[in-house]
C-alpha positions as CSV (number, residue, x, y, z in Angstrom):
1,M,-16.0,-42.5,76.6
2,T,-13.0,-41.5,78.7
3,R,-9.4,-41.7,77.4
4,D,-8.6,-44.3,80.1
5,A,-11.5,-46.5,78.9
6,M,-10.5,-46.6,75.3
7,P,-7.5,-49.0,75.7
8,V,-9.7,-51.4,77.6
9,T,-12.2,-51.4,74.8
10,E,-9.6,-51.8,72.1
11,E,-8.0,-54.7,74.0
12,R,-11.4,-56.4,74.3
13,L,-11.9,-56.0,70.6
14,R,-8.5,-57.6,70.0
15,D,-9.3,-60.4,72.4
16,A,-12.6,-61.0,70.5
17,D,-10.8,-61.0,67.2
18,R,-8.2,-63.5,68.5
19,S,-10.9,-65.7,70.0
20,Q,-12.9,-65.8,66.8
21,G,-9.8,-66.5,64.8
22,T,-8.9,-69.3,67.1
23,I,-12.4,-70.8,66.9
24,L,-12.5,-70.5,63.1
25,A,-9.1,-72.3,62.8
26,A,-10.2,-75.1,65.1
27,A,-13.6,-75.4,63.3
28,R,-11.9,-75.5,59.9
29,G,-9.9,-78.5,61.0
30,E,-12.9,-80.2,62.5
31,F,-15.2,-79.6,59.5
32,A,-12.4,-80.6,57.1
33,E,-11.9,-83.9,58.9
34,F,-15.4,-84.9,59.8
35,G,-17.7,-82.8,57.5
36,L,-20.6,-80.8,58.8
37,G,-22.6,-83.8,59.9
38,G,-19.8,-85.4,61.8
39,A,-18.3,-82.3,63.4
40,R,-18.8,-81.8,67.1
41,M,-18.8,-78.5,69.0
42,D,-17.2,-80.2,72.0
43,R,-14.2,-81.2,69.8
44,I,-14.0,-77.7,68.3
45,A,-13.9,-76.2,71.7
46,E,-11.2,-78.6,72.7
47,R,-9.2,-77.9,69.6
48,A,-9.5,-74.2,70.2
49,G,-8.8,-74.5,73.9
50,L,-11.8,-72.3,74.7
51,N,-15.1,-72.7,76.5
52,K,-17.9,-74.0,74.3
53,R,-20.2,-71.3,75.5
54,L,-17.8,-68.8,73.9
55,I,-18.2,-70.5,70.5
56,Y,-22.0,-70.2,70.8
57,Y,-21.7,-66.6,71.9
58,Y,-19.9,-65.7,68.7
59,F,-21.4,-68.1,66.2
60,T,-24.8,-69.1,67.6
61,D,-24.8,-72.7,66.4
62,K,-22.8,-75.3,64.3
63,E,-24.6,-74.2,61.1
64,A,-23.6,-70.6,61.5
65,L,-20.0,-71.6,62.4
66,F,-19.8,-73.7,59.3
67,Q,-20.9,-70.8,57.2
68,A,-18.3,-68.6,58.8
69,V,-15.6,-71.2,58.1
70,L,-16.6,-71.3,54.5
71,E,-16.5,-67.5,54.2
72,Q,-13.1,-67.5,55.8
73,A,-11.8,-70.2,53.4
74,Y,-12.9,-68.1,50.4
75,R,-11.5,-65.0,51.9
76,D,-8.1,-66.7,52.3
77,I,-7.9,-67.9,48.8
78,R,-9.2,-64.7,47.3
79,E,-6.7,-62.6,49.3
80,A,-3.9,-64.9,48.2
81,E,-5.0,-64.4,44.5
82,Q,-5.0,-60.6,44.9
83,R,-1.3,-60.8,46.0
84,L,-0.5,-62.3,42.6
85,N,-1.1,-58.8,41.1
86,L,-2.4,-60.5,37.9
87,L,-3.5,-57.2,36.3
88,E,0.1,-56.2,36.2
89,L,1.1,-59.2,34.0
90,K,0.6,-59.8,30.3
91,P,-2.8,-61.5,29.8
92,A,-1.5,-65.0,28.8
93,E,1.1,-64.9,31.7
94,A,-1.6,-63.8,34.1
95,L,-3.8,-66.8,33.2
96,R,-0.9,-69.2,33.4
97,R,0.0,-67.8,36.8
98,L,-3.6,-68.2,38.0
99,V,-3.6,-71.9,36.9
100,E,-0.3,-72.5,38.7
101,F,-1.5,-70.7,41.8
102,T,-4.8,-72.6,42.0
103,W,-3.0,-76.0,41.6
104,N,-0.4,-75.1,44.3
105,Y,-3.0,-73.6,46.6
106,Y,-5.1,-76.8,46.5
107,L,-2.0,-78.9,47.1
108,D,-1.0,-76.8,50.1
109,H,-4.6,-76.5,51.5
110,P,-6.3,-79.9,51.1
111,E,-8.8,-78.8,53.7
112,F,-10.2,-76.3,51.3
113,L,-11.2,-79.1,49.0
114,T,-12.8,-81.2,51.7
115,L,-14.7,-78.1,53.0
116,L,-16.1,-77.6,49.5
117,N,-17.1,-81.3,49.3
118,S,-19.0,-81.0,52.6
119,A,-20.7,-77.8,51.4
120,N,-21.8,-79.4,48.2
121,L,-23.2,-82.4,50.2
122,H,-25.5,-79.9,51.8
123,K,-26.4,-78.3,48.5
124,A,-24.4,-75.2,49.3
125,R,-27.2,-73.8,51.4
126,H,-24.7,-72.0,53.7
127,L,-23.2,-70.2,50.8
128,Q,-26.6,-69.4,49.3
129,E,-27.4,-67.6,52.5
130,S,-24.0,-65.8,52.5
131,Q,-23.9,-62.4,50.8
132,R,-20.3,-62.1,52.0
133,A,-19.3,-65.2,50.0
134,R,-20.7,-63.6,46.8
135,E,-18.9,-60.4,47.6
136,L,-15.6,-62.2,48.0
137,N,-15.8,-64.1,44.8
138,S,-17.3,-61.5,42.4
139,P,-14.0,-59.4,42.1
140,L,-12.1,-62.4,40.8
141,I,-14.5,-62.8,37.9
142,E,-14.3,-59.1,37.2
143,M,-10.5,-59.3,37.2
144,L,-10.6,-62.2,34.8
145,A,-12.9,-60.3,32.5
146,Q,-10.4,-57.4,32.5
147,I,-7.5,-59.7,31.7
148,L,-9.5,-61.4,28.8
149,E,-10.6,-58.0,27.4
150,R,-7.1,-56.6,27.5
151,G,-5.8,-59.7,25.7
152,R,-8.5,-59.5,23.1
153,R,-7.7,-55.8,22.4
154,E,-4.0,-56.6,22.2
155,G,-4.6,-59.5,19.9
156,S,-3.1,-62.2,22.1
157,L,-6.3,-63.8,23.3
158,R,-9.4,-64.7,21.4
159,G,-12.7,-62.9,22.1
160,G,-16.0,-64.4,23.4
161,V,-14.5,-66.2,26.4
162,D,-16.8,-66.1,29.4
163,P,-14.7,-65.3,32.5
164,L,-17.0,-67.3,34.8
165,Q,-16.8,-70.4,32.6
166,L,-13.1,-70.0,32.3
167,Y,-12.6,-69.8,36.1
168,I,-14.8,-72.8,36.7
169,S,-12.5,-74.8,34.3
170,I,-9.3,-73.4,36.0
171,A,-10.7,-74.5,39.4
172,A,-12.2,-77.8,38.2
173,L,-9.1,-79.2,36.5
174,P,-7.0,-79.5,39.7
175,Y,-10.1,-80.0,42.0
176,F,-11.2,-83.2,40.3
177,Y,-7.7,-84.6,40.0
178,L,-6.8,-84.0,43.7
179,S,-10.2,-84.9,45.1
180,N,-10.2,-88.2,43.2
181,N,-6.5,-89.0,43.1
182,H,-6.9,-92.2,45.3
183,T,-9.6,-93.7,43.0
184,L,-7.9,-92.6,39.8
185,S,-4.6,-94.0,41.0
186,A,-6.2,-97.3,41.9
187,I,-8.2,-97.9,38.8
188,F,-5.4,-96.8,36.4
189,G,-2.7,-98.5,38.4
190,R,-0.6,-95.3,38.5
191,D,0.4,-93.1,41.4
192,L,-0.9,-89.7,40.4
193,M,0.7,-87.9,43.3
194,T,4.4,-88.5,42.6
195,A,6.4,-85.4,41.8
196,K,6.6,-86.4,38.2
197,A,2.9,-86.9,37.9
198,R,2.1,-83.6,39.6
199,N,4.4,-81.7,37.3
200,E,2.9,-83.4,34.3
201,R,-0.6,-82.5,35.5
202,L,0.3,-78.8,36.0
203,S,1.8,-78.6,32.5
204,H,-1.2,-80.3,31.0
205,M,-3.6,-77.9,32.7
206,C,-1.7,-74.9,31.6
207,D,-1.7,-76.2,28.0
208,L,-5.4,-76.8,28.1
209,I,-6.3,-73.4,29.4
210,L,-3.9,-71.4,27.3
211,G,-4.7,-73.5,24.3
212,Y,-8.3,-72.5,24.7
213,V,-7.8,-68.8,25.1
214,L,-4.7,-68.0,23.0
215,R,-5.5,-66.5,19.6
216,D,-4.3,-68.7,16.7
């Protein structure tokens, strides 16, 4: 390859990255709004402002595009968690910070919850086929295991806590509340999304998680 040809190739790569990023952002909005079954490639192309043929060139079909959107959604939340630098905090504070982060992330990214709902409707077959999704999520559990073990050695956290089970609880507490806030508010006659209710919920979740892991 000549020196003159290299900038052209690099620019093409940047164009490809930008195009794929634009497609993924448009598809994320489409899938979040309509689910996998209701999403339409024509609308995704319109949202992205790109030719539909280009979408098929990069992602083959709607199923592959949905898998890529899910992988990107997990990549985004895992990268945001890494920026918390939880291993630099005291174990109990690290767990509290993770609970707070998860709650706020779900509030700020409601599309993440709807994407998970859609994935579960299809029995998570797109994630089962994704080695990348497993690679993205495994480090989080390993990090939690380190936090728990450090807390056990220091005497601040009790032993025998399964990091996977703990994370499922951390994720489930805000997930159920936010995914079902309309029905819960209706049947209990209480607006669960007021600022006061949200603050109460966060405090309750932190108390539950820390109450479980803190050593008496």
